[in-house]
C-alpha positions in Angstrom: 19.4 -11.7 22.8 20.5 -9.8 19.6 19.2 -10.4 16.1 20.5 -13.2 13.9 22.9 -12.2 11.1 20.0 -12.5 8.6 17.8 -10.3 10.7 20.6 -7.7 10.9 20.9 -7.8 7.2 17.2 -7.2 6.7 17.3 -4.3 9.2 20.2 -2.7 7.3 18.2 -3.0 4.1 15.3 -1.2 5.8 17.6 1.6 7.1 19.1 2.0 3.6 15.7 2.2 2.1 14.5 4.7 4.7 17.6 6.9 4.0 16.9 6.8 0.3 13.5 8.2 0.9 14.9 11.0 3.2 17.5 11.9 0.6 15.0 12.1 -2.3 14.7 15.6 -3.6 11.9 16.5 -6.0 12.6 18.4 -9.2 11.3 21.9 -10.1 8.3 20.5 -12.1 7.1 18.5 -9.0 7.3 21.6 -6.8 5.5 23.7 -9.4 2.9 21.1 -9.8 2.4 20.9 -6.0 2.0 24.7 -5.7 -0.5 24.7 -8.6 -2.5 22.0 -6.9 -2.5 23.7 -3.5 -3.5 27.0 -5.1 -6.4 25.2 -6.9 -7.6 23.6 -3.7 -7.3 26.9 -1.9 -10.1 28.2 -4.1 -12.5 25.6 -2.8 -14.4 26.5 0.4 -12.8 24.8 3.4 -16.0 23.2 4.5 -16.6 21.7 1.1 -13.1 20.4 0.9 -13.2 18.9 4.4 -16.5 17.2 3.6 -15.0 15.8 0.4 -12.0 14.4 2.2 -14.3 13.0 4.9 -16.3 11.2 2.3 -13.2 9.7 0.8 -12.1 8.5 4.2 -15.5 6.9 4.7 -15.1 5.1 1.4 -11.7 3.7 2.4 -13.1 2.5 5.8 -16.0 0.8 4.1 -13.7 -0.7 1.4 -11.5 -2.1 4.2 -14.5 -3.6 6.0 -15.9 -5.2 2.8 -12.5 -6.7 1.9 -12.1 -8.2 5.4 -15.5 -9.9 5.2 -15.0 -11.2 1.7 -14.6 -14.8 0.7 -11.4 -13.8 -1.2 -9.8 -12.5 1.9 -10.7 -15.5 4.0 -9.3 -17.8 1.3 -6.1 -15.7 1.2 -5.8 -16.1 5.0 -6.2 -19.8 4.8 -3.7 -20.0 1.9 -1.1 -18.1 3.9 -1.5 -20.3 6.9 -1.4 -23.5 4.7 1.8 -22.3 3.0 3.4 -21.4 6.4 2.8 -25.0 7.7 5.4 -26.1 5.1 7.9 -24.5 7.5 6.2 -25.1 10.8 3.4 -27.6 11.5 2.2 -25.7 14.6 1.0 -22.6 12.7 -2.7 -22.3 13.4 -3.5 -18.6 13.5 -1.9 -15.4 12.1 0.0 -14.6 15.2 1.8 -18.0 14.9 3.4 -16.7 11.7 5.7 -14.7 13.9 7.4 -17.9 14.8 8.9 -18.2 11.3 12.2 -16.8 10.3 12.4 -13.5 8.5 13.5 -15.2 5.2 10.5 -17.6 5.4 8.2 -14.7 5.8 9.8 -12.8 3.0 9.3 -15.9 0.8 5.6 -16.2 1.7 5.1 -12.5 1.1 6.8 -12.6 -2.3 4.3 -15.2 -3.4 1.4 -12.9 -2.4 2.8 -9.6 -3.7 3.8 -11.1 -7.1 0.2 -12.2 -7.5 -1.1 -8.7 -6.8 1.4 -7.2 -9.2 0.1 -9.5 -11.9 -3.4 -8.5 -11.1 -2.4 -4.8 -11.5 -0.7 -5.5 -14.8 -3.9 -7.2 -16.1 -6.1 -4.4 -14.7 -3.9 -1.8 -16.3 -4.0 -3.6 -19.6 -7.8 -3.7 -19.5 -7.9 0.0 -18.7 -5.4 0.6 -21.6 -8.0 -0.7 -24.1 -9.6 2.7 -23.6 -13.2 1.5 -23.0 -15.5 3.8 -21.0 -16.2 1.3 -18.2 -12.5 0.3 -17.6 -11.5 4.0 -17.6 -14.2 5.0 -15.2 -13.6 2.2 -12.8 -9.7 2.1 -12.8 -9.2 4.3 -9.8 -11.6 2.3 -7.6 -10.3 -1.0 -8.9 -6.7 0.0 -8.1 -7.6 1.3 -4.7 -9.3 -2.0 -3.8 -6.4 -4.1 -5.3 -3.7 -2.1 -3.5 -5.5 -2.0 -0.1 -6.0 -5.7 -0.3 -2.3 -6.2 -1.1 -1.4 -4.3 2.0 -3.8 -6.2 4.2 -2.4 -9.5 2.9 1.2 -8.3 3.6 0.1 -7.5 7.1 -1.4 -11.0 7.5 1.8 -12.7 6.1 3.9 -11.1 8.8 1.4 -12.1 11.5 -0.7 -9.0 11.9 -4.4 -9.3 11.8 -6.0 -6.3 9.9 -9.3 -7.1 11.5 -8.1 -5.7 14.8 -8.8 -2.0 15.3 -5.2 -0.8 15.5 -4.1 -3.0 12.7 -7.0 -1.9 10.5 -6.0 1.8 11.1 -2.3 0.9 10.5 -3.1 -0.8 7.1 -5.1 2.3 6.0 -2.2 4.6 7.1 0.3 2.4 5.2 -2.0 2.7 2.2 -2.0 6.5 2.6 1.7 6.8 3.1 2.6 4.5 0.3 0.5 6.5 -2.2 2.1 9.8 -1.3 4.4 11.6 -3.8 8.0 10.3 -3.6 9.3 13.5 -1.9 6.7 13.1 0.9 7.0 9.4 1.6 9.7 9.9 4.2 7.3 12.1 6.2 4.6 9.5 5.9 7.0 6.8 7.1 8.0 8.8 10.1 4.3 9.3 11.1 3.8 5.5 11.0 6.7 5.0 13.3 5.5 7.6 15.7 2.1 5.8 15.8 3.9 2.6 16.8 5.7 4.3 19.6 2.6 6.1 20.9 0.1 3.2 20.7 -1.2 2.1 24.1 -2.7 -1.3 23.2 -2.6 -3.4 20.1 -6.3 -4.2 20.1 -7.7 -0.7 20.4 -7.4 2.5 18.5 -9.2 5.4 20.0 -8.2 8.2 17.7 -10.5 9.6 14.9 -8.4 11.3 12.3 -8.6 12.2 8.6 -6.4 10.2 6.3 -7.1 11.9 3.0 -5.5 15.3 2.6 -4.2 17.5 -0.2 -0.7 15.9 -0.2 -2.3 12.5 -0.8 -4.5 13.9 -3.6 -1.3 15.1 -5.3 -0.2 11.5 -5.8 -3.6 10.4 -7.1 -3.8 13.1 -9.8 -1.0 11.3 -11.5 -3.5 8.4 -12.0 -5.8 10.8 -13.8 -2.8 11.8 -16.0 -2.4 8.1 -16.9 -6.1 7.9 -17.9 -5.7 11.0 -20.0 -2.7 9.5 -21.8 -4.6 6.3 -22.5 -7.5 8.3 -23.9 -5.1 10.2 -26.2 -3.4 7.0 -27.5 -6.3 4.5 -27.6 -7.0 5.1 -31.3 -3.3 4.7 -32.3 -3.4 1.0 -33.1 -0.9 -1.6 -34.4 -2.2 -5.0 -35.4 -5.6 -3.7 -34.5 -4.5 -3.2 -30.8 -3.9 0.1 -29.0 -0.4 -1.1 -27.9 0.8 2.3 -26.7 -2.2 2.8 -24.4 -2.1 -0.8 -23.2 1.6 -0.3 -22.3 0.8 2.9 -20.4 -2.0 1.4 -18.4 -0.3 -1.9 -17.6 3.1 -0.3 -16.8 1.6 2.5 -14.6 -0.6 0.1 -12.6 2.2 -2.5 -12.2 4.7 0.2 -10.9 2.1 1.6 -8.5 1.4 -1.8 -6.9 5.1 -2.7 -6.8 5.8 0.6 -5.0 3.0 0.1 -2.5 3.7 -3.5 -1.7 7.4 -2.8 -1.2 6.5 0.1 1.2 4.1 -2.1 3.1 6.6 -5.0 3.4 9.2 -2.6 4.8 6.7 -1.4 7.4 5.7 -4.9 8.6 9.3 -6.1 8.5 10.3 -3.1 10.7 7.6 -4.0 13.2 8.4 -7.7 13.2 12.1 -7.1 13.8 11.4 -4.6 16.6 9.1 -7.0 18.3 11.5 -9.9 17.9 14.3 -7.9 19.4 12.1 -6.8 22.3 11.0 -10.4 23.0 14.5 -11.7 23.1 15.5 -9.0 25.6 13.5 -10.9 28.3 
């Protein structure tokens, strides 16, 4: 059985979004910046660089585990299931969410993603005050917030990030969504290849490094944001550093918006593919 008209429309949206990523062409400044970063990283001994990236990988895995075991995440899971029962009374576990229509899932996810964008806006505003503690913890706070947003997007579409494959998938989505714009199409294709090559949804046997120089290129922009906040924090109007507040809030909001949109496209793609396959039988 083919997709419904609404499912076809969502699929076309995903394909148009995918094409827009493929068509993106970076400017001269971005390529110069990339060459400068790669040249700088090339001066670091390969063993030290590999160890550093490995430690960052370990931090991400531990962060994922801590989030999954947290009370906040369990409450979010219950909240999603409770909201889904408005549409279907027989929703008991995350996998049951796949019984909902694509528009019902999009509605549920919009509630969750808008909440995380608000959190990012507030976090960015706090960082924009220019205090030493907010500035020093902004990177970690945004990593936690965005990884949590991706995990909740996965749950909303019926995928449990506690399963080994889904855990790795959410981390890879986090990685791909944080890449520079000109590299996101490559990250997207790698995610699709993983879907095609997976052998079992409950196991993931590969051990691979997520963090690499291309991912770091995107993160250095965050340090640029912190530098801008530091430069403008003393320029106050009405006794408030309005410029640095706007920089922090705006940058963090845009980052979370970009990452949640990327994650939603990925899980919509999977949901539609699985729905089409199930109707073929």
